[in-house]
ZADO-1210 file (C-alpha; in nm, 4 decimals, padded with zeros to 6 digits):
<atoms>
<atom x="14.1979" y="13.9710" z="10.9779" code="MET" pos="1"/>
<atom x="13.9734" y="13.7054" z="11.1368" code="GLU" pos="2"/>
<atom x="13.6778" y="13.9413" z="11.1226" code="MET" pos="3"/>
<atom x="13.7287" y="13.9773" z="10.7505" code="LYS" pos="4"/>
<atom x="13.7266" y="13.6004" z="10.7031" code="LYS" pos="5"/>
<atom x="13.4098" y="13.5718" z="10.9127" code="ILE" pos="6"/>
<atom x="13.2409" y="13.8416" z="10.6969" code="LEU" pos="7"/>
<atom x="13.3446" y="13.6817" z="10.3659" code="ILE" pos="8"/>
<atom x="13.2076" y="13.3409" z="10.4914" code="LEU" pos="9"/>
<atom x="12.8855" y="13.5013" z="10.6092" code="LEU" pos="10"/>
<atom x="12.8513" y="13.6632" z="10.2596" code="GLY" pos="11"/>
<atom x="12.8902" y="13.3252" z="10.1027" code="PHE" pos="12"/>
<atom x="12.6339" y="13.1617" z="10.3265" code="ILE" pos="13"/>
<atom x="12.3820" y="13.4358" z="10.2528" code="ILE" pos="14"/>
<atom x="12.4560" y="13.4158" z="09.8703" code="ILE" pos="15"/>
<atom x="12.3964" y="13.0397" z="09.8923" code="GLY" pos="16"/>
<atom x="12.0760" y="13.0705" z="10.0719" code="PHE" pos="17"/>
<atom x="11.9522" y="13.3225" z="09.8223" code="ILE" pos="18"/>
<atom x="12.0572" y="13.0720" z="09.5347" code="ALA" pos="19"/>
<atom x="11.8781" y="12.7987" z="09.6940" code="ILE" pos="20"/>
<atom x="11.5676" y="13.0008" z="09.7593" code="ALA" pos="21"/>
<atom x="11.5683" y="13.0983" z="09.3857" code="GLN" pos="22"/>
<atom x="11.5908" y="12.7311" z="09.2735" code="LYS" pos="23"/>
<atom x="11.3287" y="12.6243" z="09.5266" code="ASN" pos="24"/>
<atom x="11.0470" y="12.8684" z="09.5364" code="PRO" pos="25"/>
<atom x="10.9112" y="12.6818" z="09.8498" code="ASP" pos="26"/>
<atom x="11.2005" y="12.8242" z="10.0497" code="VAL" pos="27"/>
<atom x="11.0909" y="13.1652" z="10.1786" code="ILE" pos="28"/>
<atom x="11.3192" y="13.3423" z="10.4296" code="PRO" pos="29"/>
<atom x="11.0453" y="13.5266" z="10.6015" code="TYR" pos="30"/>
<atom x="10.6692" y="13.5578" z="10.6037" code="PRO" pos="31"/>
<atom x="10.4883" y="13.8154" z="10.3871" code="TYR" pos="32"/>
<atom x="10.4948" y="14.1435" z="10.5866" code="PRO" pos="33"/>
<atom x="10.1690" y="14.2563" z="10.7217" code="VAL" pos="34"/>
<atom x="10.1097" y="14.5287" z="10.9877" code="PRO" pos="35"/>
<atom x="10.1070" y="14.3811" z="11.3462" code="VAL" pos="36"/>
<atom x="09.9856" y="14.5919" z="11.6384" code="ASP" pos="37"/>
<atom x="10.2687" y="14.6188" z="11.8888" code="SER" pos="38"/>
<atom x="10.0354" y="14.5802" z="12.1780" code="ILE" pos="39"/>
<atom x="09.7726" y="14.3269" z="12.0859" code="THR" pos="40"/>
<atom x="10.0204" y="14.1319" z="11.8494" code="LYS" pos="41"/>
<atom x="09.7272" y="14.0951" z="11.5973" code="LYS" pos="42"/>
<atom x="09.7311" y="14.1759" z="11.2307" code="ILE" pos="43"/>
<atom x="09.5749" y="14.5242" z="11.2319" code="THR" pos="44"/>
<atom x="09.5266" y="14.7978" z="10.9503" code="TYR" pos="45"/>
<atom x="09.4351" y="15.1255" z="11.0916" code="GLU" pos="46"/>
<atom x="09.4423" y="15.4870" z="11.0119" code="GLY" pos="47"/>
<atom x="09.2801" y="15.8274" z="11.0648" code="VAL" pos="48"/>
<atom x="09.1738" y="16.0253" z="10.7564" code="VAL" pos="49"/>
<atom x="09.1134" y="16.3972" z="10.7700" code="GLU" pos="50"/>
<atom x="08.8074" y="16.5280" z="10.5909" code="VAL" pos="51"/>
<atom x="08.8043" y="16.8989" z="10.6770" code="LYS" pos="52"/>
<atom x="08.4772" y="17.0717" z="10.7186" code="GLY" pos="53"/>
<atom x="08.2698" y="16.7603" z="10.7271" code="VAL" pos="54"/>
<atom x="08.0611" y="16.6894" z="11.0377" code="SER" pos="55"/>
<atom x="08.0855" y="16.3549" z="11.2289" code="ALA" pos="56"/>
<atom x="07.7246" y="16.2716" z="11.1312" code="SER" pos="57"/>
<atom x="07.7923" y="16.3401" z="10.7563" code="ASP" pos="58"/>
<atom x="08.0976" y="16.1124" z="10.7805" code="LEU" pos="59"/>
<atom x="07.9082" y="15.8458" z="10.9773" code="PHE" pos="60"/>
<atom x="07.6380" y="15.8495" z="10.7084" code="ASN" pos="61"/>
<atom x="07.8954" y="15.8221" z="10.4324" code="ARG" pos="62"/>
<atom x="08.0529" y="15.5331" z="10.5985" code="ALA" pos="63"/>
<atom x="07.7215" y="15.3624" z="10.6481" code="HIS" pos="64"/>
<atom x="07.6320" y="15.4102" z="10.2819" code="ASP" pos="65"/>
<atom x="07.9725" y="15.2570" z="10.1967" code="TRP" pos="66"/>
<atom x="07.8981" y="14.9465" z="10.4075" code="PHE" pos="67"/>
<atom x="07.5569" y="14.9189" z="10.2430" code="MET" pos="68"/>
<atom x="07.7064" y="14.9153" z="09.8897" code="THR" pos="69"/>
<atom x="08.0434" y="14.7567" z="09.9456" code="PHE" pos="70"/>
<atom x="07.9284" y="14.4338" z="10.1015" code="TYR" pos="71"/>
<atom x="07.6916" y="14.2016" z="09.9253" code="LYS" pos="72"/>
<atom x="07.4990" y="14.1179" z="10.2541" code="ASN" pos="73"/>
<atom x="07.5458" y="14.4422" z="10.4569" code="PRO" pos="74"/>
<atom x="07.2761" y="14.3426" z="10.7150" code="ASN" pos="75"/>
<atom x="07.4686" y="14.0217" z="10.7933" code="GLU" pos="76"/>
<atom x="07.8064" y="14.2040" z="10.7986" code="VAL" pos="77"/>
<atom x="07.7035" y="14.5010" z="11.0226" code="ILE" pos="78"/>
<atom x="07.7063" y="14.4093" z="11.3970" code="ARG" pos="79"/>
<atom x="07.6907" y="14.7613" z="11.5448" code="THR" pos="80"/>
<atom x="07.5532" y="15.0910" z="11.4219" code="ILE" pos="81"/>
<atom x="07.5692" y="15.3579" z="11.6704" code="ASP" pos="82"/>
<atom x="07.4629" y="15.7069" z="11.5464" code="SER" pos="83"/>
<atom x="07.5354" y="15.8729" z="11.8702" code="VAL" pos="84"/>
<atom x="07.8935" y="15.7753" z="11.8997" code="SER" pos="85"/>
<atom x="07.9229" y="15.7693" z="11.5086" code="HIS" pos="86"/>
<atom x="08.0463" y="15.4069" z="11.5157" code="LYS" pos="87"/>
<atom x="07.9980" y="15.1161" z="11.2760" code="ILE" pos="88"/>
<atom x="08.1339" y="14.7725" z="11.3282" code="GLU" pos="89"/>
<atom x="08.1049" y="14.4794" z="11.1017" code="GLY" pos="90"/>
<atom x="08.2401" y="14.1232" z="11.0539" code="LYS" pos="91"/>
<atom x="08.2807" y="14.0462" z="10.6857" code="PRO" pos="92"/>
<atom x="08.4546" y="13.7590" z="10.5187" code="ARG" pos="93"/>
<atom x="08.6500" y="13.6868" z="10.2146" code="PHE" pos="94"/>
<atom x="08.7673" y="13.3654" z="10.0425" code="ARG" pos="95"/>
<atom x="09.1289" y="13.2548" z="10.0203" code="LEU" pos="96"/>
<atom x="09.2904" y="13.0431" z="09.7549" code="SER" pos="97"/>
<atom x="09.5691" y="12.7986" z="09.7888" code="ASN" pos="98"/>
<atom x="09.8903" y="12.8491" z="09.5823" code="PRO" pos="99"/>
<atom x="09.8769" y="12.7537" z="09.2207" code="ALA" pos="100"/>
<atom x="09.9647" y="12.3910" z="09.1438" code="ASP" pos="101"/>
<atom x="10.1878" y="12.2915" z="08.8658" code="LYS" pos="102"/>
<atom x="09.9305" y="12.3398" z="08.6093" code="GLU" pos="103"/>
<atom x="09.8398" y="12.6897" z="08.7421" code="GLY" pos="104"/>
<atom x="09.5086" y="12.5689" z="08.9154" code="THR" pos="105"/>
<atom x="09.4154" y="12.7416" z="09.2408" code="ARG" pos="106"/>
<atom x="09.1862" y="12.5652" z="09.4770" code="THR" pos="107"/>
<atom x="08.9741" y="12.7067" z="09.7647" code="ASP" pos="108"/>
<atom x="09.1470" y="12.7438" z="10.0919" code="ALA" pos="109"/>
<atom x="08.8443" y="12.8557" z="10.2971" code="GLY" pos="110"/>
<atom x="08.7124" y="13.1820" z="10.4382" code="ILE" pos="111"/>
<atom x="08.8757" y="13.4529" z="10.6494" code="THR" pos="112"/>
<atom x="08.6623" y="13.6688" z="10.8704" code="GLN" pos="113"/>
<atom x="08.7652" y="13.9988" z="11.0184" code="TYR" pos="114"/>
<atom x="08.6471" y="14.2881" z="11.2257" code="LEU" pos="115"/>
<atom x="08.6104" y="14.6352" z="11.0600" code="ILE" pos="116"/>
<atom x="08.5437" y="14.9500" z="11.2751" code="THR" pos="117"/>
<atom x="08.4688" y="15.2906" z="11.1517" code="VAL" pos="118"/>
<atom x="08.4364" y="15.5806" z="11.3895" code="ILE" pos="119"/>
<atom x="08.3687" y="15.9440" z="11.2799" code="ALA" pos="120"/>
<atom x="08.4401" y="16.2633" z="11.4546" code="LYS" pos="121"/>
<atom x="08.4045" y="16.6162" z="11.3112" code="ASP" pos="122"/>
<atom x="08.6596" y="16.6579" z="11.0240" code="GLY" pos="123"/>
<atom x="08.8006" y="16.2972" z="11.0481" code="ARG" pos="124"/>
<atom x="08.7217" y="15.9281" z="11.0677" code="PHE" pos="125"/>
<atom x="08.9202" y="15.6366" z="11.1994" code="LYS" pos="126"/>
<atom x="08.9097" y="15.2949" z="11.0518" code="TYR" pos="127"/>
<atom x="09.0554" y="14.9543" z="11.1906" code="GLU" pos="128"/>
<atom x="09.0625" y="14.6037" z="11.0350" code="LEU" pos="129"/>
<atom x="09.1676" y="14.3428" z="11.2766" code="THR" pos="130"/>
<atom x="09.0674" y="14.0085" z="11.4308" code="GLU" pos="131"/>
<atom x="09.1444" y="13.8153" z="11.1157" code="PHE" pos="132"/>
<atom x="09.0441" y="13.4505" z="11.1579" code="ASN" pos="133"/>
<atom x="09.0629" y="13.1644" z="10.9219" code="TRP" pos="134"/>
<atom x="08.7463" y="12.9725" z="10.9489" code="LYS" pos="135"/>
<atom x="08.8385" y="12.6149" z="11.0333" code="GLN" pos="136"/>
<atom x="08.6737" y="12.3584" z="11.2798" code="LEU" pos="137"/>
<atom x="08.7730" y="12.6172" z="11.5395" code="SER" pos="138"/>
<atom x="08.8965" y="12.9812" z="11.4926" code="ASN" pos="139"/>
<atom x="09.2465" y="12.9917" z="11.3557" code="PHE" pos="140"/>
<atom x="09.3982" y="13.3368" z="11.4162" code="PRO" pos="141"/>
<atom x="09.5715" y="13.4637" z="11.1035" code="ALA" pos="142"/>
<atom x="09.8656" y="13.5642" z="11.3232" code="GLU" pos="143"/>
<atom x="09.9635" y="13.1859" z="11.3182" code="LYS" pos="144"/>
<atom x="10.0502" y="13.2303" z="10.9491" code="TRP" pos="145"/>
<atom x="10.3361" y="13.4445" z="11.0684" code="LEU" pos="146"/>
<atom x="10.4859" y="13.1684" z="11.2882" code="ASP" pos="147"/>
<atom x="10.7438" y="12.9925" z="11.0715" code="MET" pos="148"/>
<atom x="10.8676" y="12.7866" z="11.3746" code="LYS" pos="149"/>
<atom x="10.5359" y="12.6237" z="11.4113" code="SER" pos="150"/>
<atom x="10.5309" y="12.2468" z="11.3260" code="PRO" pos="151"/>
<atom x="10.2053" y="12.3146" z="11.1334" code="SER" pos="152"/>
<atom x="10.3683" y="12.5941" z="10.9228" code="TYR" pos="153"/>
<atom x="10.3160" y="12.5575" z="10.5434" code="THR" pos="154"/>
<atom x="10.4340" y="12.7816" z="10.2562" code="ILE" pos="155"/>
<atom x="10.0674" y="12.8383" z="10.1671" code="ALA" pos="156"/>
<atom x="10.0393" y="13.0643" z="10.4750" code="TYR" pos="157"/>
<atom x="10.2587" y="13.3176" z="10.2980" code="ASN" pos="158"/>
<atom x="10.0007" y="13.3142" z="10.0129" code="GLU" pos="159"/>
<atom x="09.7210" y="13.3618" z="10.2622" code="TYR" pos="160"/>
<atom x="09.9082" y="13.6597" z="10.4186" code="LEU" pos="161"/>
<atom x="09.9441" y="13.8179" z="10.0571" code="GLN" pos="162"/>
<atom x="09.5823" y="13.7675" z="09.9856" code="GLU" pos="163"/>
<atom x="09.4847" y="13.9136" z="10.3168" code="THR" pos="164"/>
<atom x="09.6991" y="14.2164" z="10.2722" code="ASP" pos="165"/>
<atom x="09.5616" y="14.2754" z="09.9166" code="LYS" pos="166"/>
<atom x="09.2007" y="14.2415" z="10.0353" code="GLN" pos="167"/>
<atom x="09.2653" y="14.4876" z="10.3339" code="ALA" pos="168"/>
<atom x="09.4347" y="14.7493" z="10.1142" code="LEU" pos="169"/>
<atom x="09.1477" y="14.7305" z="09.8567" code="GLU" pos="170"/>
<atom x="08.8895" y="14.7605" z="10.1373" code="ILE" pos="171"/>
<atom x="09.0640" y="15.0648" z="10.2875" code="ILE" pos="172"/>
<atom x="09.0994" y="15.2350" z="09.9473" code="ALA" pos="173"/>
<atom x="08.7349" y="15.1898" z="09.8729" code="SER" pos="174"/>
<atom x="08.6288" y="15.3103" z="10.2151" code="LEU" pos="175"/>
<atom x="08.8529" y="15.6256" z="10.1943" code="LYS" pos="176"/>
<atom x="08.7231" y="15.7137" z="09.8554" code="LYS" pos="177"/>
<atom x="08.3648" y="15.6723" z="09.9433" code="ALA" pos="178"/>
<atom x="08.3904" y="15.8723" z="10.2752" code="VAL" pos="179"/>
<atom x="08.6214" y="16.1557" z="10.1470" code="THR" pos="180"/>
<atom x="08.4642" y="16.2272" z="09.7998" code="GLU" pos="181"/>
<atom x="08.2250" y="16.5177" z="09.7978" code="LEU" pos="182"/>
<atom x="07.8926" y="16.3815" z="09.6541" code="LYS" pos="183"/>
<atom x="07.7194" y="16.6079" z="09.3988" code="PRO" pos="184"/>
<atom x="07.4045" y="16.7572" z="09.5572" code="VAL" pos="185"/>
<atom x="07.0893" y="16.6850" z="09.3636" code="LYS" pos="186"/>
<atom x="06.8771" y="17.0018" z="09.3083" code="ASN" pos="187"/>
<atom x="06.5266" y="16.9081" z="09.2373" code="LYS" pos="188"/>
<atom x="06.4590" y="17.2468" z="09.0864" code="ASP" pos="189"/>
<atom x="06.7468" y="17.2232" z="08.8319" code="ASN" pos="190"/>
<atom x="06.6545" y="16.9377" z="08.6132" code="TRP" pos="191"/>
</atoms>
């Protein structure tokens, strides 16, 4: 009987917390979920994409073409191009916005830089986005946005995590599409 009372009390506490959170949008029970590597403890998006029948060189060239068209300043972004190991690394950036104020106005929250790595092998390529850093007076690892116990924690961090997740997923989708799609071969004789 005691256990039943405890469960009922616990249920009321949870319902109360949910009701408070709905009335006060600044109360968030957890940070926005982003993938965190179990070893490095860093926010990391990674995957391996199969592209059957395509050589490592072709996949590398497609990835390079994607870097050159996706980023506004690809020569500033790309830090490593290794055609022997079929690896490209870059350090691009994107802007963050603060949560909207009461009038719906969003202000600039600064820039986040990250490391993107693409490695090609015959029939597949691997991508990784990691090392997310909010550019402040000194580097501010984005993983700090997950620490709700920190005295400097603010609800805006949840918004930054959402924006980072959205950006990362859009980058990955664009990269996958560019590297996996078969490009039409231009035949100079058939015009």
